[in-house]
TORKOL-4160 file (C-alpha; in steps of 0.2 Angstrom, whole numbers, padded with zeros to 4 digits, m for minus):
316
<pt num="1" X="0349" Y="0501" Z="0243"/>
<pt num="2" X="0338" Y="0485" Z="0249"/>
<pt num="3" X="0344" Y="0465" Z="0246"/>
<pt num="4" X="0329" Y="0453" Z="0246"/>
<pt num="5" X="0335" Y="0440" Z="0261"/>
<pt num="6" X="0327" Y="0422" Z="0260"/>
<pt num="7" X="0323" Y="0419" Z="0279"/>
<pt num="8" X="0320" Y="0398" Z="0284"/>
<pt num="9" X="0317" Y="0392" Z="0298"/>
<pt num="10" X="0318" Y="0375" Z="0308"/>
<pt num="11" X="0300" Y="0373" Z="0301"/>
<pt num="12" X="0306" Y="0375" Z="0284"/>
<pt num="13" X="0320" Y="0367" Z="0284"/>
<pt num="14" X="0313" Y="0353" Z="0289"/>
<pt num="15" X="0298" Y="0354" Z="0272"/>
<pt num="16" X="0316" Y="0357" Z="0259"/>
<pt num="17" X="0323" Y="0341" Z="0270"/>
<pt num="18" X="0312" Y="0333" Z="0262"/>
<pt num="19" X="0315" Y="0337" Z="0243"/>
<pt num="20" X="0333" Y="0335" Z="0243"/>
<pt num="21" X="0344" Y="0318" Z="0251"/>
<pt num="22" X="0355" Y="0324" Z="0261"/>
<pt num="23" X="0362" Y="0307" Z="0262"/>
<pt num="24" X="0369" Y="0309" Z="0244"/>
<pt num="25" X="0374" Y="0324" Z="0248"/>
<pt num="26" X="0387" Y="0321" Z="0261"/>
<pt num="27" X="0393" Y="0302" Z="0253"/>
<pt num="28" X="0399" Y="0315" Z="0238"/>
<pt num="29" X="0407" Y="0326" Z="0249"/>
<pt num="30" X="0416" Y="0310" Z="0260"/>
<pt num="31" X="0421" Y="0304" Z="0240"/>
<pt num="32" X="0428" Y="0320" Z="0238"/>
<pt num="33" X="0439" Y="0320" Z="0250"/>
<pt num="34" X="0444" Y="0305" Z="0250"/>
<pt num="35" X="0449" Y="0306" Z="0232"/>
<pt num="36" X="0454" Y="0323" Z="0228"/>
<pt num="37" X="0441" Y="0325" Z="0215"/>
<pt num="38" X="0428" Y="0344" Z="0223"/>
<pt num="39" X="0415" Y="0340" Z="0231"/>
<pt num="40" X="0395" Y="0345" Z="0226"/>
<pt num="41" X="0395" Y="0360" Z="0215"/>
<pt num="42" X="0394" Y="0373" Z="0220"/>
<pt num="43" X="0399" Y="0376" Z="0236"/>
<pt num="44" X="0415" Y="0385" Z="0229"/>
<pt num="45" X="0404" Y="0399" Z="0225"/>
<pt num="46" X="0396" Y="0402" Z="0243"/>
<pt num="47" X="0400" Y="0403" Z="0260"/>
<pt num="48" X="0390" Y="0400" Z="0278"/>
<pt num="49" X="0396" Y="0416" Z="0288"/>
<pt num="50" X="0386" Y="0421" Z="0305"/>
<pt num="51" X="0373" Y="0433" Z="0303"/>
<pt num="52" X="0376" Y="0449" Z="0307"/>
<pt num="53" X="0364" Y="0457" Z="0320"/>
<pt num="54" X="0357" Y="0442" Z="0327"/>
<pt num="55" X="0363" Y="0435" Z="0346"/>
<pt num="56" X="0355" Y="0416" Z="0339"/>
<pt num="57" X="0365" Y="0401" Z="0330"/>
<pt num="58" X="0358" Y="0409" Z="0313"/>
<pt num="59" X="0369" Y="0409" Z="0300"/>
<pt num="60" X="0372" Y="0418" Z="0281"/>
<pt num="61" X="0372" Y="0410" Z="0265"/>
<pt num="62" X="0383" Y="0420" Z="0256"/>
<pt num="63" X="0382" Y="0417" Z="0233"/>
<pt num="64" X="0398" Y="0423" Z="0228"/>
<pt num="65" X="0387" Y="0427" Z="0213"/>
<pt num="66" X="0371" Y="0430" Z="0209"/>
<pt num="67" X="0362" Y="0420" Z="0221"/>
<pt num="68" X="0350" Y="0427" Z="0236"/>
<pt num="69" X="0354" Y="0427" Z="0250"/>
<pt num="70" X="0349" Y="0415" Z="0264"/>
<pt num="71" X="0347" Y="0414" Z="0283"/>
<pt num="72" X="0346" Y="0398" Z="0292"/>
<pt num="73" X="0348" Y="0392" Z="0310"/>
<pt num="74" X="0365" Y="0383" Z="0311"/>
<pt num="75" X="0359" Y="0370" Z="0324"/>
<pt num="76" X="0347" Y="0363" Z="0315"/>
<pt num="77" X="0359" Y="0363" Z="0299"/>
<pt num="78" X="0372" Y="0353" Z="0311"/>
<pt num="79" X="0361" Y="0342" Z="0313"/>
<pt num="80" X="0351" Y="0336" Z="0296"/>
<pt num="81" X="0371" Y="0335" Z="0292"/>
<pt num="82" X="0374" Y="0323" Z="0307"/>
<pt num="83" X="0356" Y="0313" Z="0302"/>
<pt num="84" X="0363" Y="0311" Z="0284"/>
<pt num="85" X="0379" Y="0304" Z="0292"/>
<pt num="86" X="0370" Y="0293" Z="0302"/>
<pt num="87" X="0359" Y="0285" Z="0288"/>
<pt num="88" X="0374" Y="0284" Z="0276"/>
<pt num="89" X="0386" Y="0272" Z="0291"/>
<pt num="90" X="0371" Y="0260" Z="0291"/>
<pt num="91" X="0370" Y="0260" Z="0273"/>
<pt num="92" X="0387" Y="0256" Z="0271"/>
<pt num="93" X="0389" Y="0244" Z="0285"/>
<pt num="94" X="0376" Y="0237" Z="0292"/>
<pt num="95" X="0373" Y="0218" Z="0288"/>
<pt num="96" X="0360" Y="0217" Z="0274"/>
<pt num="97" X="0342" Y="0216" Z="0280"/>
<pt num="98" X="0329" Y="0222" Z="0290"/>
<pt num="99" X="0330" Y="0237" Z="0302"/>
<pt num="100" X="0327" Y="0238" Z="0318"/>
<pt num="101" X="0332" Y="0256" Z="0325"/>
<pt num="102" X="0333" Y="0264" Z="0340"/>
<pt num="103" X="0338" Y="0282" Z="0343"/>
<pt num="104" X="0344" Y="0288" Z="0361"/>
<pt num="105" X="0339" Y="0305" Z="0366"/>
<pt num="106" X="0325" Y="0321" Z="0364"/>
<pt num="107" X="0322" Y="0336" Z="0353"/>
<pt num="108" X="0326" Y="0341" Z="0337"/>
<pt num="109" X="0343" Y="0328" Z="0335"/>
<pt num="110" X="0329" Y="0312" Z="0336"/>
<pt num="111" X="0316" Y="0320" Z="0326"/>
<pt num="112" X="0329" Y="0324" Z="0312"/>
<pt num="113" X="0337" Y="0306" Z="0314"/>
<pt num="114" X="0322" Y="0295" Z="0312"/>
<pt num="115" X="0316" Y="0308" Z="0297"/>
<pt num="116" X="0330" Y="0302" Z="0288"/>
<pt num="117" X="0335" Y="0287" Z="0291"/>
<pt num="118" X="0314" Y="0282" Z="0288"/>
<pt num="119" X="0316" Y="0290" Z="0271"/>
<pt num="120" X="0333" Y="0286" Z="0267"/>
<pt num="121" X="0338" Y="0269" Z="0274"/>
<pt num="122" X="0329" Y="0256" Z="0264"/>
<pt num="123" X="0325" Y="0243" Z="0277"/>
<pt num="124" X="0319" Y="0249" Z="0294"/>
<pt num="125" X="0304" Y="0241" Z="0300"/>
<pt num="126" X="0302" Y="0247" Z="0316"/>
<pt num="127" X="0308" Y="0263" Z="0328"/>
<pt num="128" X="0312" Y="0265" Z="0347"/>
<pt num="129" X="0316" Y="0281" Z="0356"/>
<pt num="130" X="0322" Y="0281" Z="0373"/>
<pt num="131" X="0320" Y="0299" Z="0379"/>
<pt num="132" X="0335" Y="0308" Z="0388"/>
<pt num="133" X="0332" Y="0312" Z="0406"/>
<pt num="134" X="0328" Y="0327" Z="0409"/>
<pt num="135" X="0321" Y="0334" Z="0394"/>
<pt num="136" X="0304" Y="0340" Z="0390"/>
<pt num="137" X="0301" Y="0338" Z="0373"/>
<pt num="138" X="0290" Y="0328" Z="0364"/>
<pt num="139" X="0297" Y="0309" Z="0361"/>
<pt num="140" X="0292" Y="0310" Z="0344"/>
<pt num="141" X="0282" Y="0325" Z="0334"/>
<pt num="142" X="0266" Y="0322" Z="0326"/>
<pt num="143" X="0276" Y="0328" Z="0309"/>
<pt num="144" X="0288" Y="0310" Z="0311"/>
<pt num="145" X="0272" Y="0301" Z="0317"/>
<pt num="146" X="0263" Y="0305" Z="0300"/>
<pt num="147" X="0280" Y="0301" Z="0289"/>
<pt num="148" X="0283" Y="0284" Z="0298"/>
<pt num="149" X="0266" Y="0280" Z="0298"/>
<pt num="150" X="0265" Y="0283" Z="0278"/>
<pt num="151" X="0281" Y="0271" Z="0275"/>
<pt num="152" X="0275" Y="0258" Z="0286"/>
<pt num="153" X="0285" Y="0259" Z="0302"/>
<pt num="154" X="0282" Y="0255" Z="0318"/>
<pt num="155" X="0286" Y="0267" Z="0332"/>
<pt num="156" X="0287" Y="0261" Z="0351"/>
<pt num="157" X="0297" Y="0271" Z="0366"/>
<pt num="158" X="0307" Y="0263" Z="0377"/>
<pt num="159" X="0306" Y="0267" Z="0398"/>
<pt num="160" X="0325" Y="0257" Z="0401"/>
<pt num="161" X="0341" Y="0259" Z="0388"/>
<pt num="162" X="0342" Y="0239" Z="0389"/>
<pt num="163" X="0324" Y="0238" Z="0382"/>
<pt num="164" X="0327" Y="0249" Z="0367"/>
<pt num="165" X="0342" Y="0243" Z="0364"/>
<pt num="166" X="0337" Y="0223" Z="0364"/>
<pt num="167" X="0334" Y="0219" Z="0347"/>
<pt num="168" X="0342" Y="0232" Z="0339"/>
<pt num="169" X="0353" Y="0232" Z="0324"/>
<pt num="170" X="0357" Y="0253" Z="0323"/>
<pt num="171" X="0357" Y="0260" Z="0338"/>
<pt num="172" X="0360" Y="0279" Z="0334"/>
<pt num="173" X="0365" Y="0289" Z="0352"/>
<pt num="174" X="0362" Y="0308" Z="0351"/>
<pt num="175" X="0358" Y="0313" Z="0370"/>
<pt num="176" X="0358" Y="0301" Z="0383"/>
<pt num="177" X="0372" Y="0304" Z="0398"/>
<pt num="178" X="0385" Y="0288" Z="0404"/>
<pt num="179" X="0373" Y="0286" Z="0417"/>
<pt num="180" X="0360" Y="0281" Z="0406"/>
<pt num="181" X="0371" Y="0269" Z="0394"/>
<pt num="182" X="0371" Y="0253" Z="0406"/>
<pt num="183" X="0363" Y="0244" Z="0392"/>
<pt num="184" X="0373" Y="0225" Z="0393"/>
<pt num="185" X="0374" Y="0215" Z="0378"/>
<pt num="186" X="0372" Y="0223" Z="0361"/>
<pt num="187" X="0365" Y="0214" Z="0348"/>
<pt num="188" X="0378" Y="0206" Z="0335"/>
<pt num="189" X="0378" Y="0211" Z="0319"/>
<pt num="190" X="0376" Y="0229" Z="0326"/>
<pt num="191" X="0380" Y="0246" Z="0325"/>
<pt num="192" X="0381" Y="0262" Z="0332"/>
<pt num="193" X="0381" Y="0279" Z="0330"/>
<pt num="194" X="0387" Y="0292" Z="0341"/>
<pt num="195" X="0380" Y="0308" Z="0336"/>
<pt num="196" X="0380" Y="0315" Z="0353"/>
<pt num="197" X="0397" Y="0322" Z="0353"/>
<pt num="198" X="0402" Y="0316" Z="0370"/>
<pt num="199" X="0410" Y="0300" Z="0376"/>
<pt num="200" X="0404" Y="0286" Z="0379"/>
<pt num="201" X="0409" Y="0274" Z="0394"/>
<pt num="202" X="0427" Y="0266" Z="0390"/>
<pt num="203" X="0419" Y="0250" Z="0394"/>
<pt num="204" X="0402" Y="0252" Z="0381"/>
<pt num="205" X="0418" Y="0255" Z="0368"/>
<pt num="206" X="0428" Y="0241" Z="0372"/>
<pt num="207" X="0414" Y="0229" Z="0369"/>
<pt num="208" X="0414" Y="0235" Z="0347"/>
<pt num="209" X="0424" Y="0225" Z="0336"/>
<pt num="210" X="0427" Y="0237" Z="0325"/>
<pt num="211" X="0427" Y="0257" Z="0326"/>
<pt num="212" X="0427" Y="0268" Z="0312"/>
<pt num="213" X="0423" Y="0289" Z="0311"/>
<pt num="214" X="0415" Y="0301" Z="0298"/>
<pt num="215" X="0433" Y="0311" Z="0292"/>
<pt num="216" X="0451" Y="0304" Z="0296"/>
<pt num="217" X="0455" Y="0321" Z="0294"/>
<pt num="218" X="0446" Y="0328" Z="0310"/>
<pt num="219" X="0453" Y="0315" Z="0321"/>
<pt num="220" X="0465" Y="0328" Z="0328"/>
<pt num="221" X="0454" Y="0342" Z="0329"/>
<pt num="222" X="0447" Y="0330" Z="0343"/>
<pt num="223" X="0459" Y="0325" Z="0351"/>
<pt num="224" X="0452" Y="0330" Z="0366"/>
<pt num="225" X="0437" Y="0314" Z="0364"/>
<pt num="226" X="0443" Y="0300" Z="0374"/>
<pt num="227" X="0445" Y="0285" Z="0361"/>
<pt num="228" X="0457" Y="0293" Z="0351"/>
<pt num="229" X="0468" Y="0300" Z="0367"/>
<pt num="230" X="0475" Y="0282" Z="0371"/>
<pt num="231" X="0489" Y="0281" Z="0358"/>
<pt num="232" X="0499" Y="0264" Z="0351"/>
<pt num="233" X="0507" Y="0256" Z="0369"/>
<pt num="234" X="0514" Y="0240" Z="0370"/>
<pt num="235" X="0521" Y="0229" Z="0356"/>
<pt num="236" X="0504" Y="0223" Z="0349"/>
<pt num="237" X="0501" Y="0228" Z="0332"/>
<pt num="238" X="0484" Y="0229" Z="0322"/>
<pt num="239" X="0485" Y="0213" Z="0308"/>
<pt num="240" X="0474" Y="0220" Z="0295"/>
<pt num="241" X="0483" Y="0228" Z="0278"/>
<pt num="242" X="0473" Y="0245" Z="0278"/>
<pt num="243" X="0481" Y="0262" Z="0277"/>
<pt num="244" X="0483" Y="0267" Z="0298"/>
<pt num="245" X="0473" Y="0279" Z="0304"/>
<pt num="246" X="0478" Y="0292" Z="0318"/>
<pt num="247" X="0468" Y="0286" Z="0331"/>
<pt num="248" X="0466" Y="0272" Z="0344"/>
<pt num="249" X="0452" Y="0264" Z="0358"/>
<pt num="250" X="0455" Y="0248" Z="0368"/>
<pt num="251" X="0452" Y="0233" Z="0364"/>
<pt num="252" X="0450" Y="0217" Z="0374"/>
<pt num="253" X="0466" Y="0202" Z="0368"/>
<pt num="254" X="0477" Y="0213" Z="0360"/>
<pt num="255" X="0493" Y="0215" Z="0367"/>
<pt num="256" X="0492" Y="0236" Z="0367"/>
<pt num="257" X="0480" Y="0245" Z="0359"/>
<pt num="258" X="0469" Y="0244" Z="0342"/>
<pt num="259" X="0468" Y="0256" Z="0328"/>
<pt num="260" X="0453" Y="0266" Z="0323"/>
<pt num="261" X="0447" Y="0254" Z="0307"/>
<pt num="262" X="0445" Y="0266" Z="0292"/>
<pt num="263" X="0432" Y="0282" Z="0288"/>
<pt num="264" X="0415" Y="0283" Z="0279"/>
<pt num="265" X="0425" Y="0291" Z="0266"/>
<pt num="266" X="0438" Y="0274" Z="0262"/>
<pt num="267" X="0422" Y="0264" Z="0264"/>
<pt num="268" X="0413" Y="0272" Z="0252"/>
<pt num="269" X="0426" Y="0272" Z="0237"/>
<pt num="270" X="0432" Y="0255" Z="0242"/>
<pt num="271" X="0451" Y="0259" Z="0250"/>
<pt num="272" X="0441" Y="0250" Z="0265"/>
<pt num="273" X="0431" Y="0236" Z="0262"/>
<pt num="274" X="0418" Y="0242" Z="0279"/>
<pt num="275" X="0410" Y="0228" Z="0289"/>
<pt num="276" X="0423" Y="0210" Z="0288"/>
<pt num="277" X="0413" Y="0200" Z="0299"/>
<pt num="278" X="0392" Y="0199" Z="0298"/>
<pt num="279" X="0393" Y="0196" Z="0319"/>
<pt num="280" X="0405" Y="0212" Z="0322"/>
<pt num="281" X="0398" Y="0227" Z="0332"/>
<pt num="282" X="0403" Y="0242" Z="0324"/>
<pt num="283" X="0405" Y="0259" Z="0333"/>
<pt num="284" X="0402" Y="0274" Z="0320"/>
<pt num="285" X="0410" Y="0292" Z="0330"/>
<pt num="286" X="0404" Y="0308" Z="0320"/>
<pt num="287" X="0417" Y="0319" Z="0323"/>
<pt num="288" X="0411" Y="0334" Z="0312"/>
<pt num="289" X="0396" Y="0337" Z="0323"/>
<pt num="290" X="0401" Y="0356" Z="0325"/>
<pt num="291" X="0404" Y="0359" Z="0305"/>
<pt num="292" X="0393" Y="0368" Z="0295"/>
<pt num="293" X="0388" Y="0360" Z="0277"/>
<pt num="294" X="0391" Y="0372" Z="0264"/>
<pt num="295" X="0382" Y="0360" Z="0250"/>
<pt num="296" X="0370" Y="0352" Z="0261"/>
<pt num="297" X="0363" Y="0373" Z="0263"/>
<pt num="298" X="0365" Y="0379" Z="0242"/>
<pt num="299" X="0353" Y="0363" Z="0241"/>
<pt num="300" X="0344" Y="0367" Z="0256"/>
<pt num="301" X="0340" Y="0384" Z="0248"/>
<pt num="302" X="0338" Y="0377" Z="0232"/>
<pt num="303" X="0325" Y="0366" Z="0237"/>
<pt num="304" X="0316" Y="0382" Z="0245"/>
<pt num="305" X="0318" Y="0393" Z="0231"/>
<pt num="306" X="0310" Y="0382" Z="0220"/>
<pt num="307" X="0295" Y="0374" Z="0230"/>
<pt num="308" X="0290" Y="0392" Z="0236"/>
<pt num="309" X="0299" Y="0388" Z="0254"/>
<pt num="310" X="0303" Y="0400" Z="0266"/>
<pt num="311" X="0301" Y="0420" Z="0269"/>
<pt num="312" X="0307" Y="0436" Z="0261"/>
<pt num="313" X="0315" Y="0450" Z="0272"/>
<pt num="314" X="0328" Y="0463" Z="0264"/>
<pt num="315" X="0342" Y="0472" Z="0275"/>
<pt num="316" X="0350" Y="0490" Z="0274"/>
């Protein structure tokens, strides 16, 4: 017996992305985790598994009820979630006003970061891109250029990291290496989102005033990360009254170490107020980069079904 399967490639997922609000989805998920409520429906009935018979990162969305199965590239799904988390962090932690964004990196991750921010982050006026060294991808694809033109966002390319970061109040790091992050002074009030999955230079982390993560439950699984490995030493204690999170990073002017301030779920629910000073530089570390987001996959499949996106195939 053959079952029909909907196959979505990168282009089809990007098309479906234009029809949904991924930022709202990841926000609902984080709030659900923080409050103990169930996440967006209907992930309880679905699961993502490695696609049988493939050597790629293709994953299979299975519906335990009667929904059609769906094949999609797992790496693209992960990068979509990262982009949604970045925009969510910017919306919650940036001071109100005009947003000047910089993306450090190349490839699909940067294209998706720009796309989601252009559609779902209010106030973006300009985007600067600094391509990662050694990558041959087009810095910004034509479809992304068209989107920026439609929504009235200016775009420029930078030859140096310092040029890219100068004046930016949102810095998204996806692919630049440590040797490229000698950026000097960061704009007061900026939010820096590390979506690279790699440690930033210690001097870079020391220069931030507040540090956040997407989900504090993932700290234990990321003990290899430098900013988490550093533990509380000495007799210094944090002056904040907020619930402490297991994870520490070095900070100038403190005896000992300073805590990770909060995760995005706490900010969304009001358990933590988020930004406390207008001029503080905030760092957001995305720890859930390896996660496959079932609610997001379900919503993308739904959008594809409703709008005739994708190719139907069959299995034996």
